[in-house]
C-alpha positions in Angstrom: 147.5 120.5 106.8 147.3 117.4 108.9 149.8 117.1 111.8 151.2 113.9 113.3 148.7 114.2 116.2 145.6 114.9 114.0 143.2 112.1 113.4 143.0 110.6 109.9 139.6 110.5 108.4 137.8 107.3 109.2 136.2 105.2 106.5 132.5 105.4 106.4 130.8 102.1 107.0 127.1 101.5 106.1 124.6 98.8 106.5 124.7 96.7 103.3 121.0 97.1 102.2 121.3 100.6 100.5 123.9 99.1 98.1 125.1 101.8 95.7 121.8 103.5 94.9 122.2 107.2 95.8 118.6 107.7 97.0 118.8 104.7 99.2 122.2 105.8 100.6 120.8 109.3 101.4 117.7 107.7 103.1 120.0 105.4 105.1 122.4 108.1 106.2 119.9 110.9 106.9 116.6 109.3 108.0 116.5 105.5 108.7 116.7 104.8 112.4 116.7 108.5 113.3 114.2 109.3 116.1 111.2 111.2 114.9 108.4 112.6 117.1 106.7 114.9 114.6 103.2 113.6 113.9 103.4 115.0 110.3 106.4 112.9 109.6 104.8 109.9 111.3 101.8 110.3 109.1 104.0 110.6 106.0 105.7 107.3 106.8 102.3 105.7 107.5 101.2 106.6 104.0 104.5 105.6 102.4 104.9 102.3 104.3 101.3 101.4 103.6 101.8 102.1 99.9 104.9 99.8 100.0 102.9 96.6 100.9 104.0 94.0 98.4 106.6 96.3 96.8 110.2 97.3 97.4 110.9 100.3 99.6 113.0 101.9 96.8 109.9 101.8 94.6 108.2 104.1 97.1 111.2 106.3 97.8 111.4 107.1 94.1 107.8 108.2 94.2 108.0 110.1 97.5 107.7 113.5 95.9 104.7 112.2 93.9 103.1 111.1 97.1 103.9 114.5 98.7 102.1 116.3 95.9 99.2 113.8 95.6 98.5 113.7 99.3 98.5 117.4 100.1 102.0 117.5 101.5 101.0 114.8 104.0 98.5 117.2 105.7 96.5 114.6 107.6 93.3 116.8 107.8 93.3 117.5 104.1 93.8 113.8 103.3 91.1 112.8 105.7 88.7 115.1 103.8 89.5 113.6 100.4 86.4 112.7 98.4 85.5 110.2 95.7 86.6 112.8 93.2 90.0 112.8 94.9 90.2 109.0 94.7 89.6 109.2 91.0 92.2 111.9 90.6 94.7 109.8 92.5 93.9 106.7 90.3 95.2 108.8 87.3 98.3 110.1 89.1 101.4 108.4 87.6 103.5 109.8 90.5 102.1 107.3 92.9 101.2 103.6 93.1 97.7 103.6 91.6 96.1 101.0 93.7 92.5 101.8 94.7 92.6 99.8 97.9 95.8 101.6 99.0 94.4 105.0 98.1 91.2 104.3 100.1 93.3 103.0 103.0 95.4 106.2 103.0 92.2 108.3 103.4 90.7 105.9 106.0 94.0 105.8 107.9 94.2 109.6 107.9 90.7 109.8 109.6 91.8 107.2 112.2 95.2 109.0 112.7 93.2 112.1 113.8 91.1 110.0 116.1 94.3 108.5 117.7 95.7 112.1 118.1 92.5 113.1 119.9 92.6 110.1 122.2 96.3 110.2 123.1 97.3 113.9 122.4 99.5 112.9 119.5 100.1 109.9 117.3 103.7 109.9 118.6 102.4 109.4 122.2 100.2 106.5 121.0 103.1 104.7 119.3 105.5 105.2 122.2 103.0 103.9 124.6 104.0 100.4 123.2 107.7 101.0 123.7 109.6 99.8 126.8 109.8 102.9 129.1 108.5 105.0 126.2 111.9 105.0 124.6 113.3 103.8 121.3 115.2 100.5 121.0 118.8 100.4 119.8 119.6 97.0 118.6 123.2 95.8 118.8 123.0 92.7 116.6 123.7 91.8 113.0 120.2 90.2 112.7 117.4 92.6 111.6 114.0 91.0 112.1 111.0 91.5 109.9 108.7 92.0 112.9 108.8 91.9 116.7 106.4 91.4 119.5 106.1 95.2 119.7 105.3 95.6 116.0 102.8 92.7 116.5 101.1 94.6 119.3 101.0 97.9 117.5 99.7 96.5 114.3 97.1 94.4 116.1 95.8 97.4 118.0 95.8 99.5 114.8 93.9 96.8 113.0 91.4 96.8 115.8 91.0 100.5 115.3 90.4 100.0 111.6 93.7 100.9 110.0 94.5 99.1 106.7 97.7 98.0 105.1 99.6 98.2 108.4 100.4 94.6 109.4 103.3 93.7 111.6 106.0 93.7 108.9 104.9 97.2 107.6 104.6 98.3 111.2 108.2 97.2 112.0 109.4 99.0 108.8 107.6 102.2 110.0 109.3 101.7 113.4 112.7 101.5 111.7 112.0 104.5 109.4 111.0 106.7 112.3 113.7 105.7 114.8 111.5 103.8 117.2 114.0 101.1 116.5 117.6 101.7 115.4 118.6 98.6 113.4 121.8 100.0 111.9 124.5 97.3 112.1 126.8 97.7 115.1 129.7 98.9 112.9 127.6 101.2 110.8 128.9 104.8 110.9 125.2 106.0 111.2 124.3 103.9 114.3 
């Protein structure tokens, strides 16, 4: 029973973009902007964000389990070893976006992801090598950009390495998804 000195529950405030969609709200509250340093999760978001190109993020979130199943639970070594037969299997998989270029890019990007891991020790170390002092950025503004000079630099370097479907806007979305940048609005309860 609450006493006169106990705190009343505070109202939860969220960024406006999740709207009322339960899946979006869960993603906003539990994942978006939360710092991730696990290469498996970074690879998962590389696949998902690349698949998003030209589509809405909720379209991909709704197919996340389909992607998990289709892409070997985001095991980068298994995806890198996918064959032409796997590409044809994926082209028939209704649980994912059946775009041949995006599927081929996912396999290509898996191979390059492994190369980056070999060069830097982890994909996480590679990404954070672009961050000021190797730390995430916490924005305190109501303006959320579509890209930044850091996402420009990362995507430019990744393009030079041969990565596909990872331009600066997708790169910035990846940074937001994995907590390299925390763009929750200043009054958001999940900042």
